[in-house]
MITORPA-10305 format. One line per 10 residues: their letters; for each residue z, y, x of C-alpha. Coordinates in Angstrom, 2 decimals, always signed. Layout:
A	Z,Y,X  ...
***
This chain:
XXXXXXXXXX	-8.85,-12.19,+8.83  -9.12,-11.14,+5.21  -7.81,-14.31,+3.52  -3.98,-14.53,+3.44  -4.05,-18.04,+1.95  -6.25,-19.39,+4.77  -4.05,-17.60,+7.33  -0.88,-19.08,+5.84  -2.11,-22.65,+5.51  -3.80,-22.65,+8.91
XXXXXXXXXX	-1.33,-20.78,+11.13  +2.09,-20.24,+9.49  +4.94,-22.62,+10.20  +8.22,-22.85,+8.29  +11.47,-24.80,+8.67  +11.95,-27.79,+6.35  +15.49,-29.16,+5.97  +14.18,-32.70,+6.26  +11.29,-32.35,+8.71  +12.08,-29.34,+10.92
XXXXXXXXXX	+9.19,-27.05,+11.85  +6.14,-27.82,+9.69  +2.88,-26.12,+8.64  +3.28,-24.11,+5.42  +1.18,-25.95,+2.84  +1.06,-23.84,-0.31  +1.25,-25.23,-3.83  -1.35,-23.92,-6.28  +1.14,-21.51,-7.89  +1.96,-20.10,-4.42
XXXXXXXXXX	-1.74,-19.57,-3.69  -2.06,-17.73,-6.99  +1.04,-15.63,-6.16  -0.40,-14.72,-2.78  -3.73,-13.60,-4.25  -1.89,-11.59,-6.89  +0.10,-9.84,-4.14  -3.14,-9.21,-2.29  -5.06,-7.74,-5.24  -2.42,-6.04,-7.41
XXXXXXXXXX	-0.28,-3.01,-6.70  +2.81,-3.95,-8.71  +3.91,-7.57,-9.10  +6.97,-9.13,-10.67  +7.68,-12.87,-10.45  +10.36,-14.84,-12.28  +10.73,-18.24,-10.64  +13.38,-20.95,-10.20  +15.50,-21.39,-7.10  +14.03,-23.26,-4.14
XXXXXXXXXX	+10.43,-22.72,-5.28  +9.32,-21.06,-2.03  +8.78,-17.66,-3.67  +10.42,-15.63,-0.89  +8.79,-17.68,+1.87  +5.39,-17.16,+0.24  +5.89,-13.40,+0.28  +7.14,-13.50,+3.88  +3.91,-15.27,+4.93  +1.89,-12.65,+3.05
XXXXXXXXXX	+3.81,-9.80,+4.72  +3.21,-11.30,+8.16  -0.53,-11.45,+7.45  -0.47,-7.89,+6.09  +1.25,-6.45,+9.18  -0.88,-8.33,+11.69  -4.20,-7.29,+10.20  -3.39,-3.75,+9.01  -2.38,-1.35,+11.79  +0.30,+1.30,+11.29
XXXXXXXXXX	+1.66,-0.03,+8.00  +5.32,-0.01,+6.99  +7.02,-2.75,+4.99  +10.56,-2.87,+3.57  +12.21,-6.23,+2.86  +15.10,-5.54,+0.51  +17.48,-8.11,-0.96  +20.63,-8.13,-3.05  +22.63,-8.61,+0.18  +21.91,-7.38,+3.71
XXXXXXXXXX	+22.47,-10.88,+5.12  +19.73,-12.24,+2.83  +17.32,-9.49,+3.88  +18.02,-10.24,+7.56  +17.45,-13.96,+6.90  +14.06,-13.16,+5.34  +13.09,-11.05,+8.35  +14.28,-13.91,+10.56  +11.91,-16.29,+8.75  +9.05,-13.87,+9.33
XXXXXXXXXX	+9.99,-13.62,+13.02  +10.11,-17.42,+13.30  +6.65,-17.71,+11.73  +5.40,-15.02,+14.13  +6.80,-16.84,+17.18  +4.90,-20.00,+16.23  +1.53,-18.33,+15.68  -1.18,-19.07,+18.24  -0.89,-16.55,+21.10  -4.31,-15.06,+20.29
XXXXXXXXXX	-3.01,-14.02,+16.84  +0.16,-12.37,+18.11  +0.43,-8.63,+18.65  +2.59,-7.14,+21.35  +6.13,-6.51,+20.10  +7.74,-3.08,+20.44  +11.00,-3.74,+18.52  +12.55,-7.10,+17.64  +16.05,-7.30,+16.18  +17.95,-8.53,+13.11
XXXXXXXXXX	+17.07,-5.43,+11.09  +13.52,-4.56,+12.09  +10.30,-5.58,+13.76  +7.62,-3.29,+15.16  +4.30,-4.57,+16.45  +2.03,-3.06,+19.07  -0.50,-2.14,+16.35  +2.12,+0.25,+14.92  +3.08,-1.89,+11.93  +6.80,-1.94,+11.11
XXXXXXXXXX	+9.06,-4.11,+8.98  +12.58,-3.05,+7.96  +15.17,-5.31,+6.30  +18.09,-3.96,+4.29  +20.17,-4.50,+1.19  +18.82,-2.96,-1.99  +20.56,+0.38,-2.49  +19.65,+3.85,-3.67  +19.35,+4.98,-0.04  +17.61,+1.88,+1.38
XXXXXXXXXX	+14.17,+3.47,+1.71  +15.05,+7.13,+1.31  +13.06,+9.37,+3.59  +10.52,+6.70,+4.51  +7.00,+5.94,+3.40  +6.22,+2.29,+2.82  +2.99,+0.46,+2.14  +4.88,-2.49,+0.66  +8.40,-2.76,-0.72  +9.48,-6.37,-1.28
XXXXXXXXXX	+12.50,-6.76,-3.58  +14.02,-10.24,-3.33  +16.41,-11.56,-6.02  +16.32,-8.24,-7.84  +18.08,-9.76,-10.90  +21.20,-10.04,-8.73  +21.33,-6.34,-7.86  +23.98,-4.64,-10.06  +22.41,-2.56,-12.84  +23.76,+0.78,-11.63
XXXXXXXXXX	+22.35,+0.19,-8.13  +19.04,-1.16,-9.50  +18.61,+1.94,-11.67  +19.44,+4.32,-8.80  +17.16,+2.38,-6.47  +14.18,+2.50,-8.83  +14.72,+6.24,-9.35  +14.67,+6.81,-5.60  +11.89,+4.35,-4.68  +9.17,+5.40,-7.09
XXXXXXXXXX	+8.55,+8.76,-5.39  +8.15,+6.79,-2.13  +5.66,+4.39,-3.71  +3.72,+7.03,-5.61  +3.11,+8.95,-2.38  +0.42,+6.39,-1.52  -2.42,+5.27,-3.77  -2.34,+1.71,-2.45  +1.41,+1.23,-1.91  +2.76,-1.97,-3.43
XXXXXXXXXX	+5.99,-3.22,-4.96  +6.57,-6.98,-4.97  +9.58,-8.05,-6.98  +10.76,-11.67,-7.22  +13.89,-13.22,-8.63  +15.47,-16.10,-10.39  +16.73,-15.03,-13.84  +20.31,-13.73,-14.07  +21.02,-12.55,-17.60  +19.98,-9.30,-19.24
XXXXXXXXXX	+19.68,-6.60,-16.59  +17.11,-4.28,-15.00  +14.99,-7.21,-13.78  +15.04,-8.70,-17.30  +13.94,-5.34,-18.74  +11.13,-4.93,-16.20  +9.98,-8.53,-16.78  +9.95,-8.13,-20.58  +8.17,-4.78,-20.33  +5.55,-6.40,-18.09
XXXXXXX	+5.09,-9.28,-20.55  +4.61,-6.75,-23.37  +2.27,-4.48,-21.38  +4.78,-1.61,-21.29  +4.78,-1.06,-17.52  +2.44,-1.46,-14.55  +3.76,-4.86,-13.41
***
């Protein structure tokens, strides 16, 4: 299944505070985000709180891991508890997929998920050592504006060799604004055409 938007709107379920478990119906901006993730290598998104940005990426990552064998994905957030929550949302969406879409599960815990097709997802806090020694097809950085500048700088210095080791590896960075910091610099550089985001 090549279309992540169709997959998400047809098969992915999310938890709504008011309605419980519901189908994930994307807004137009979320559809556009998903296609950008699908077609671009480096993406940076500045969005308000409660806009569904992280959930949109989680649905995309689920699609990516189901339909691409032996890929590795890192879900990194400003706090480990947030990263584990994001992985938990992905696991919930997986559990509610039709059985014919589900892969066998090799590892299932609060910090990682490994599917029978060899695809793996790791969740961790963003730190200089978070992805050291690993090779990842996608690194998702959630709320990167809330990572302290010294850690953000060290992380980016350590992650780019990991990303550049693959010609199709992706970095997906999303955050709400939080003052002038590394995320702000990367966003402004992207707006001015001074980086690859």
